[in-house]
N, C-alpha and C positions, 0 to 999 in steps of 0.2 A: 375312199377309205370306208371299209365295211363295218368298222366298229361304231362309227358315228351314228348311223340309224339305230343301232341297238341301244346305244347309250341314251339317245333321245327318247326311244320307246320306253325304256326303263324309267327315265326321269318323268315322262308324262304319266305313266302308270302310278308311280310313287306320289306325284303331286295330286293325282285324282283321289288316291286313297289317304291323303294327308289328314282328312277329318276323322279317320277311323283309328282312334287310340290316342295314347298320351305321348308317343314318341315324336321327336322332331323330324322334319323332312330330311334333315341331314343324316340322322340315325337310320332312317328307312333306306336312303340311298346307299349309305355305307354297308348295310346288311345285304343289299343286292350284289355287292362286289366282294364282300368278305368270304362268303361260302365258296365261290369258285376259286378265289385266291388260296384259301386253306386247302381245298381239294388238290390244287396244283402243287402246293408246297408239300403236302403229304405224299403225293405220287412221286415227287422228285427226291424225297428223303431216303427212299429205299425201293429197289426194283420190285421186291415182293409185295409192297403196298399198292402197286398198280397192276399186279398180275391177277389172274383168275383165282389165286389162292386166298386173296383178300377181297372183301367187299366193304368199302368205307362210305358211309352216308354222312355228309356234312351239312349242318344247318346252323344258321346264325339268326339271332334275334337280339337287337339292341347291343350288339358287340359281344354277346355271349354265344360261344360256339359249342355245339354238341357234335361229338364224334360217336357215331353208332355203327353197328355192323359187326363184321367178323374178320379176324386175322389169325393165321395159324400159330403165331408165337407171341409170348408176352413181351419180348424185346421189341417186336414190331409195333405193338400197342404203345409202348413208351416212346418210340421214335416218331410215331404219328402225332402224339400229343406235343412233343417238343417242336415238331414242324409247324403245328397249328399255332402254338404260342408265339412264334416268331413273326406272324403276319400282323401288319399294322392294323390298328383299330380293334383288335381282339382284346377284350377286357377280361375274359374268363373262358376257360376250356373245361368242359365236362367230358371226360374220356369214358364213354360207356361201351367201348369196343369189347366184344367177347372173344376169348381165345378159343377158336374152333373153326371148323370148315364153314365156308359161306352157306347161307340158308338156300333151300331149294326154290325154284321158280314158284312152286305151289305155295310155299310159306310166304314168299314175297307178295303173291297175289292176295292171299288171306290178309296180310298186313295192310295192303292198299284198301281192301274192302272194309276192314275194321276202321281205318282212318276216315274213310268216307262216311261211314255210319256215325262215328263220333262227331265229326264236323257238322253233319246234317242235324243231329240232335242238339248240338250247341247253338246253331243258328235258329233253331225252333224254340229254344228256351230263353226267354228274355232276361232271366236272372243270371245268365252266364254270358260274359263278354267274349263271345266266339270270335269276333273280328280281331281281338287283341291277344289271342292264344294260338300258338302254333302247335300242331299235333304231328308227331312223328311216331310211327309204329314200326318196331323192328323185332321180329321173332316173337310176336305176341305182347311185347313190352311197349307200353304207351308212354312216350316222353312228352311233357307239356312245358313249353317255354312261353313267356309273356311278361308283360308289365301290368300287374294286377294288385288289387288290395287282398288282404288275407281272407276276407269274406268271399270275394270272387274266386279265389283259389280253392277254397273249401267247396263252394258250389260246383265249380268245374270238376274237381276231383270226384265228388259224389256222383256227378253225371257220368263221368268216364268209367268209374268202377261199376256202374249199373249196366254197362253195355256188355252183352254176351260175347265171349271170346277174349276179353282182356285178361291177360295173365298177371300183369303187374303194372302199377302206375308209378312213374318217376316224375316228381315235380321239380322243375328247374326254373321256377319263377323268380322274377325280381319284384319285390314288394314295394308298393307305393305308400304303405303305412307301417 
């Protein structure tokens, strides 16, 4: 059975990181499986959502799902959201898909570089809980997910806004206070 070693590896990694943040081990394990399940559900919902005309990025944090990327039609955006909502353990869906052609490889490379710079700065700044914030950059827009206090969210937002190349910041935090 090839899935068993993968499941054990994910479980071991999750247990190792259990001390990093306020989420339960169960929530962390759920998140490891939610994103791939949502991706599958979206791809099955309509053939154009799995074709090169669409680029869908799925991220999950504490049961909250972010759909980012591009799709050519608004009806596909709605279909993707409906498919994501049907997946078990999904508590909320943020549909940030843009109705447009998929971004270029250069734009995606710039997004990856921007995400790396942001994460590096977060880890270097002790006032920002970088280990509890997930950063996704899509077409210059930085999405932040995490379980943080309002003060921590403000500190993280200020840090992200100061990074060169950030076009817009979208906060999708769950607040602890």
